[in-house]
Every structure is written in structure tokens, then in C-alpha cells.
C-alpha positions as CSV (number, residue, x, y, z in Angstrom):
1,M,5.6,10.7,61.1
2,K,9.2,11.6,61.4
3,F,12.1,9.2,60.7
4,H,15.6,9.6,62.2
5,W,18.8,7.7,61.6
6,F,21.8,7.0,63.8
7,L,25.5,8.1,63.9
8,P,27.8,5.2,64.9
9,T,30.2,7.2,66.9
10,N,31.6,4.0,68.6
11,G,32.4,2.4,65.2
12,D,30.5,0.6,62.5
13,S,30.7,-2.8,60.9
14,R,29.0,-5.4,58.7
15,Q,28.6,-7.4,61.9
16,L,26.8,-6.4,65.1
17,V,28.9,-3.9,67.1
18,G,28.3,-4.3,70.8
19,G,28.5,-1.6,73.4
20,G,26.3,0.4,75.8
21,H,25.2,-0.3,79.3
22,G,28.5,-1.5,80.5
23,L,29.6,-3.2,77.3
24,T,32.5,-2.2,75.1
25,R,32.3,-2.3,71.3
26,D,34.4,-5.5,71.4
27,H,31.3,-7.5,72.6
28,G,30.1,-9.4,69.6
29,H,32.5,-7.8,67.1
30,R,35.2,-9.7,65.2
31,G,37.2,-7.6,62.8
32,G,36.3,-5.2,60.0
33,L,35.5,-2.3,62.2
34,R,35.0,1.1,60.5
35,E,36.5,3.6,62.8
36,P,34.2,6.6,63.7
37,D,36.4,9.2,62.0
38,I,34.9,12.5,60.8
39,E,35.1,11.4,57.1
40,Y,33.0,8.3,57.7
41,L,30.5,10.0,60.1
42,A,30.1,12.8,57.5
43,Q,29.4,10.2,54.9
44,V,26.6,8.7,57.0
45,A,25.2,12.1,57.9
46,R,25.1,13.3,54.3
47,S,23.5,10.1,53.2
48,A,20.8,10.4,55.9
49,E,20.1,13.9,54.7
50,Q,19.9,13.0,51.1
51,L,17.6,10.1,51.8
52,G,15.2,12.3,53.7
53,F,15.7,11.4,57.3
54,E,14.8,14.3,59.7
55,A,17.7,13.9,62.2
56,V,20.4,11.5,63.4
57,L,20.7,10.3,67.0
58,T,24.2,10.6,68.3
59,P,24.9,8.4,71.4
60,T,26.7,9.2,74.6
61,G,29.0,7.1,76.8
62,T,32.6,6.2,77.4
63,W,33.1,4.2,74.2
64,C,31.5,6.9,71.9
65,E,33.0,10.0,70.5
66,D,31.6,13.1,72.2
67,A,28.2,13.8,70.7
68,W,28.3,17.6,71.1
69,L,31.6,18.0,69.4
70,V,31.0,15.5,66.6
71,T,27.6,16.9,65.6
72,A,28.8,20.5,65.8
73,A,31.5,19.6,63.3
74,L,28.9,17.8,61.1
75,T,26.6,20.9,60.9
76,R,29.2,22.2,58.4
77,E,28.9,19.0,56.3
78,T,25.1,19.1,56.0
79,E,22.5,21.6,55.3
80,R,19.1,20.5,56.7
81,L,19.8,17.4,58.8
82,K,19.0,17.9,62.5
83,F,21.2,16.3,65.3
84,L,19.6,14.5,68.2
85,V,22.4,14.9,70.7
86,A,22.4,12.5,73.6
87,F,23.9,13.7,76.9
88,R,23.8,13.0,80.6
89,P,22.5,15.8,82.7
90,G,24.5,15.0,85.8
91,F,27.8,15.7,84.1
92,L,27.5,19.4,83.5
93,S,25.8,22.4,85.0
94,P,22.2,22.9,83.8
95,T,22.9,26.6,83.1
96,L,25.9,25.6,81.0
97,A,23.8,23.1,79.2
98,A,21.2,25.7,78.5
99,Q,23.9,28.0,77.1
100,M,25.5,25.3,75.0
101,A,22.2,24.4,73.5
102,A,21.3,28.0,72.8
103,T,24.6,28.6,71.0
104,Y,24.3,25.4,69.1
105,Q,20.8,26.3,68.0
106,R,21.9,29.6,66.7
107,M,25.1,28.4,65.0
108,S,23.2,25.5,63.3
109,R,20.2,27.6,62.4
110,G,17.8,25.5,64.5
111,R,19.1,22.0,63.9
112,L,19.5,20.8,67.5
113,L,17.4,18.2,69.3
114,L,18.3,17.0,72.8
115,N,18.2,13.4,74.0
116,V,18.4,13.5,77.8
117,V,20.0,10.2,79.1
118,T,19.5,10.2,82.9
119,G,22.2,7.6,83.5
120,G,24.1,4.6,82.2
121,E,25.3,1.7,84.3
122,D,26.4,2.4,87.9
123,A,30.1,1.7,87.0
124,E,29.8,4.1,84.0
125,Q,28.3,6.8,86.2
126,R,31.1,6.4,88.8
127,R,33.7,6.7,86.0
128,F,32.5,10.2,85.6
129,G,32.3,10.9,89.3
130,D,28.6,10.3,89.8
131,H,27.6,8.1,92.7
132,L,23.9,8.8,93.0
133,S,21.5,5.9,93.0
134,H,19.1,5.1,90.1
135,D,16.1,7.0,91.5
136,E,18.3,9.9,92.8
137,R,19.5,10.4,89.2
138,Y,15.9,10.9,88.1
139,T,15.3,13.4,90.9
140,R,18.4,15.3,89.7
141,T,17.2,15.2,86.1
142,D,13.9,16.7,87.2
143,E,15.7,19.7,88.7
144,F,18.1,19.9,85.8
145,L,15.4,20.2,83.1
146,G,13.5,22.7,85.2
147,I,16.5,24.9,85.4
148,V,17.3,24.5,81.6
149,R,13.8,25.6,80.7
150,G,14.0,28.4,83.2
151,A,17.2,29.7,81.7
152,W,15.7,29.6,78.3
153,S,12.7,31.7,79.4
154,G,14.3,35.1,78.9
155,T,13.9,35.9,82.6
156,P,16.6,35.2,85.2
157,Y,15.6,32.0,87.0
158,D,16.2,31.1,90.6
159,F,16.1,27.6,92.0
160,K,17.1,25.8,95.1
161,G,16.6,22.1,95.3
162,E,18.2,18.8,96.5
163,H,20.8,18.8,93.8
164,Y,21.1,22.3,92.4
165,H,21.0,25.9,93.6
166,V,21.2,28.6,91.0
167,D,20.6,32.3,91.2
168,G,19.6,34.1,88.0
169,A,20.1,31.3,85.5
170,T,19.8,32.6,82.0
171,V,21.3,32.7,78.5
172,S,22.3,35.8,76.5
173,I,19.7,35.0,73.8
174,P,17.0,32.4,74.3
175,P,17.1,29.7,71.5
176,D,14.6,30.0,68.8
177,P,13.1,27.6,68.2
178,L,13.6,25.9,71.6
179,P,15.3,22.5,71.1
180,Q,12.9,19.7,71.5
181,I,13.7,17.4,74.4
182,Y,13.6,13.6,73.9
183,F,13.7,11.3,77.0
184,G,13.3,7.6,77.7
185,G,12.8,5.7,80.9
186,S,10.7,2.7,82.0
187,S,10.9,2.9,85.7
188,P,8.4,4.5,88.1
189,A,11.0,7.2,88.8
190,A,11.3,8.1,85.2
191,G,7.7,8.6,84.2
192,P,6.8,11.7,86.2
193,V,10.0,13.5,85.1
194,A,9.1,12.9,81.4
195,A,5.5,14.0,82.0
196,R,6.7,17.3,83.5
197,H,9.4,18.3,81.1
198,V,9.9,16.5,77.8
199,D,8.5,16.9,74.3
200,V,9.0,13.4,73.0
201,Y,8.9,10.3,75.2
202,L,11.1,7.5,73.7
203,T,10.7,3.8,74.2
204,W,13.0,1.0,73.0
205,G,11.4,-1.4,70.5
206,E,9.3,-3.7,72.6
207,P,6.4,-5.6,71.1
208,P,3.4,-3.5,70.2
209,A,1.3,-4.6,73.2
210,Q,4.0,-3.5,75.6
211,V,4.5,-0.2,73.8
212,A,0.8,0.5,74.0
213,G,1.0,0.0,77.7
214,K,3.8,2.4,78.0
215,I,2.0,5.0,75.9
216,A,-1.1,4.7,78.0
217,W,1.0,5.1,81.2
218,M,2.7,8.2,80.0
219,R,-0.4,9.8,78.6
220,E,-2.0,9.5,82.0
221,L,1.0,11.0,83.8
222,A,1.2,13.8,81.3
223,A,-2.5,14.6,81.6
224,A,-2.1,15.0,85.3
225,E,0.5,17.7,84.6
226,G,-1.8,19.4,82.1
227,R,0.5,18.4,79.2
228,E,0.5,16.2,76.1
229,L,3.5,14.3,74.8
230,R,4.6,12.9,71.4
231,F,5.9,9.4,71.3
232,G,8.9,7.9,69.6
233,I,10.5,4.4,69.3
234,R,14.1,3.3,69.0
235,L,14.6,0.3,66.7
236,H,17.1,-1.3,64.3
237,V,16.0,-2.3,60.8
238,I,16.9,-5.1,58.4
239,S,14.8,-4.2,55.3
240,R,15.3,-6.0,52.0
241,D,13.5,-6.7,48.7
242,T,12.0,-9.9,50.1
243,D,11.3,-11.4,53.5
244,A,13.7,-14.3,52.8
245,A,16.6,-11.9,52.0
246,A,16.0,-9.9,55.2
247,W,15.9,-13.0,57.4
248,A,19.0,-14.3,55.7
249,E,20.8,-11.1,56.7
250,A,19.6,-11.6,60.3
251,E,20.9,-15.1,60.2
252,R,24.2,-13.9,58.9
253,L,24.5,-11.4,61.7
254,L,23.6,-14.0,64.3
255,S,26.0,-16.7,63.0
256,A,28.9,-14.2,63.3
257,I,28.5,-13.8,67.1
258,D,30.7,-15.9,69.3
259,P,28.5,-17.6,72.0
260,A,31.1,-16.6,74.6
261,D,30.3,-12.9,73.7
262,I,26.6,-13.6,74.3
263,A,27.3,-15.1,77.7
264,R,29.5,-12.2,78.7
265,A,27.0,-9.7,77.6
266,R,24.2,-11.4,79.5
267,T,26.3,-11.3,82.6
268,V,27.1,-7.7,82.3
269,L,23.6,-6.6,81.2
270,G,22.0,-8.7,83.9
271,R,23.6,-6.5,86.5
272,S,22.0,-3.4,85.0
273,S,19.9,-1.2,87.3
274,S,18.0,0.0,84.2
275,V,14.4,-1.2,84.1
276,G,14.4,-0.7,80.3
277,Q,17.5,-2.9,80.0
278,Q,15.9,-5.7,82.0
279,R,12.8,-5.5,79.8
280,M,15.1,-5.9,76.7
281,L,16.8,-8.9,78.2
282,A,13.5,-10.5,79.0
283,L,12.7,-10.5,75.3
284,Q,15.5,-13.0,74.6
285,A,14.0,-15.6,76.9
286,G,13.1,-17.9,74.0
287,F,16.5,-17.9,72.3
288,D,17.6,-21.5,71.8
289,G,21.2,-20.7,70.9
290,G,20.9,-21.1,67.2
291,D,17.6,-20.6,65.4
292,V,17.3,-17.0,64.2
293,R,13.5,-17.2,64.4
294,S,13.6,-18.2,68.1
295,L,14.3,-14.4,68.7
296,E,11.3,-13.3,66.7
297,I,9.2,-11.9,69.6
298,H,6.4,-10.5,67.4
299,P,5.9,-11.1,63.7
300,G,8.8,-9.2,62.1
301,L,10.3,-8.0,65.4
302,W,13.7,-9.6,66.1
303,A,15.6,-9.4,69.5
304,G,18.9,-10.6,68.2
305,V,20.7,-7.2,68.3
306,G,20.4,-7.2,72.1
307,L,22.4,-10.3,72.5
308,V,25.6,-8.2,72.4
309,R,24.3,-4.7,72.5
310,G,23.0,-2.8,75.5
311,G,20.1,-0.5,75.1
312,A,17.9,-0.8,72.1
313,G,18.1,-4.4,71.1
314,T,15.3,-5.2,68.6
315,A,15.1,-4.9,64.8
316,L,12.3,-4.7,62.3
317,V,13.0,-7.6,59.8
318,G,11.3,-8.2,56.5
319,S,10.6,-7.0,53.0
320,H,10.2,-3.3,52.5
321,A,6.5,-3.8,52.5
322,R,6.5,-5.8,55.7
323,V,8.7,-3.3,57.5
324,A,6.3,-0.5,56.4
325,E,3.4,-2.5,57.8
326,L,5.3,-2.8,61.2
327,V,5.9,0.9,61.2
328,E,2.2,1.5,60.6
329,E,1.3,-0.9,63.4
330,Y,3.4,1.1,65.9
331,A,2.0,4.4,64.4
332,S,-1.5,3.1,65.1
333,L,-0.6,3.0,68.8
334,G,0.4,6.7,68.8
335,V,4.1,6.5,67.8
336,E,5.0,9.5,65.7
337,E,8.8,9.3,65.5
338,F,11.0,6.4,64.6
339,V,14.7,6.5,65.6
340,L,16.3,3.8,63.4
341,S,19.7,2.2,62.8
342,G,21.3,-0.9,61.2
343,Y,24.6,-2.6,60.5
344,P,26.4,-1.1,58.7
345,H,24.8,2.3,59.1
346,L,25.7,3.6,55.7
347,E,24.4,0.7,53.7
348,E,21.3,0.2,55.9
349,A,20.4,3.8,55.6
350,Y,20.0,3.2,51.9
351,W,18.1,0.0,52.2
352,F,15.5,1.6,54.4
353,G,15.7,5.1,52.9
354,E,15.0,3.8,49.3
355,G,12.8,0.8,50.2
356,V,10.6,2.0,53.0
357,L,10.8,5.8,53.5
358,P,9.3,6.8,50.2
359,R,6.1,4.9,51.2
360,F,5.6,7.5,53.9
361,T,6.9,10.7,52.2
362,R,5.2,10.6,48.8
């Protein structure tokens, strides 16, 4: 198994920091924000490396610092840590993306991983000049990734499709090793694209039964393409010495959220065209407005983060032993990579990195 951490490039806090899928970081946040300056991000990155995490996911979007630039700077602050750089394929040429990745891979000595994010919310896409529909964006991503891999092949690559027309796409020196491509998507339009192109299929932290269904779906699609995929999951964590201490921390995070922020977030996220986002929202159906345990959707899996945060909205909550058991439960389904985060990201990296990670790396 591989364990990755997260770079909070939209800010960090001891409270939940909202954002993503149409939300700004102001959703759910009340003071005490740690700005995402290079000194703080370097501190998180160096800590993740020291603790033994493989890589750090770096998000993309209007309210984040640019993932390519931030992580390129941080390669000089670290030695072994890899950077899982999130980017949206519709916002740059596929040949340019192939060139950028090849250069990054050489300059970092092989420390680049790519997280392809087909799209955010429609308003977010339009902000960057993208007016395609949800399914059209996946068609474009399909073409984009084909061109990127073609440009990396060492032979000039020609392609003419619905969204791209390139003649002789190539890079000066193909990257070695090729950056692994990570990709998530829950819609019928997303699955076939992942099956054809990606190395690691990512899912947000749904209950194990739902994750098992996704893995079976993607294995079938990949087999039809003559391929095999690895599987990863995106989760938050609240790991403490005891179950009681972990749930007390979840209660503290929940009690700090203004109910008005929850209502606003639900309105914004409810308009999302993302199938995955709607699946996240559905996990909050049992929330009674106060009891932290009303958001426990599977033993030790808490949906409270998604009250004010778009995207991944669930957390593993419990003692270090209990969190390790939950990791093993997902691993038994075929999940091999865990992309984790917690608030604040510096301190939570140590809670998980010292309390749970050694159980899998001894």
C-alpha cells in the first residue's frame, strides 16, 4: 500500500476549511487561517516526507495556489517526496502538458505524479473560458490523454478529433519514468476514459460497499480495454490515541461550523453537475443538525467534512488501531493507495504518520 498526504494550497486551519466545487474557503471557516505561503507549505511537505508519506496531492481551482508552480518550488525543499499535481486538461494544450510533465520529471528526478481533473463546477469552468457540458469534457479528456501519451512515446504523434488536431506531437526527451496518471469520476462518461488511459483510478471515501461496487465497475471496463488498473481512495483522517479522543475532535470541528454555512454549502453543492459530488451529498442524509454521530455512515467513517467542503467529504475517525482497521477494510476491496488529509494538515500528518503509518511500513 502507498500513503499520500495533502498540500493545503487554499489555506489551513484548526477548523474545517471549506472550498471546492463552487465553494470558497470562507465556507465553514471562522478565523485562524494559516495562509498558504511557501514557508508553511514547505513545512507540511518536509513533515510528510519525514513521516514516510509517498507523495502529496496538490489541488487545483480558483481558490488554490497553482499546483504546478507551488510543487516545482517545493522540489527544492524536499529530497524524496513525490508531488501528485492536480490539473484540468481543458485549460492547456495536451502537447504543452506533455512537455511540462517531461521537464518536471527530469528536473525533479522522477518525482511527478499527475491527477487529471476533468472539470469543476460549470461556473468554475466558465471562469476559465470552458463552456463544454459535463459529458463533452470527458470526451475532451479522452482525446487529451491520448495525445499526451502519444507525445511521450518518442515518435511524433498525429491526431485529429472532435476537440484537438495535432500534427507531430512530441517532446524533446520522453520522461523516464513516465508520470503515473491518477483520475477520478463516478459518471458513465468518466469510466471508459479511465479504463483506456489512467494508471490509478481514484474514488472519494464512500462506504466500503459502494467503493467495492465502483472497483468492480472499473475492473470490468478496464478488462474490456485489455488493461488493469490500480485503485486509490481520497479520505480525511482524525486519528488519536483513543476512539473517544478522536470523536471529541470530530465534535469540536462540527461545533465550530455555523449552520448558515452548512445551508449555503448545500445550496451551492446541490447545483453541482458532478455525479461524485451528489454521491457525497447523499451521505449526509441522516444529519440531524447536531449529533456528530448522526454523520457516521459506516463504523468509523464520518461525513462531517463534506458539510462545508466540496469534493472529498468523509473522514476515518477513531483510535490509531481503529483507523488502521478501516484502512485494511478498504485494502481488502482492492484499494492500494490512500490519499489523506486532516485539519490542520501539519499536525494531522503527525497524528496519522506516527500513530497509523508505522503499522503498515514496519
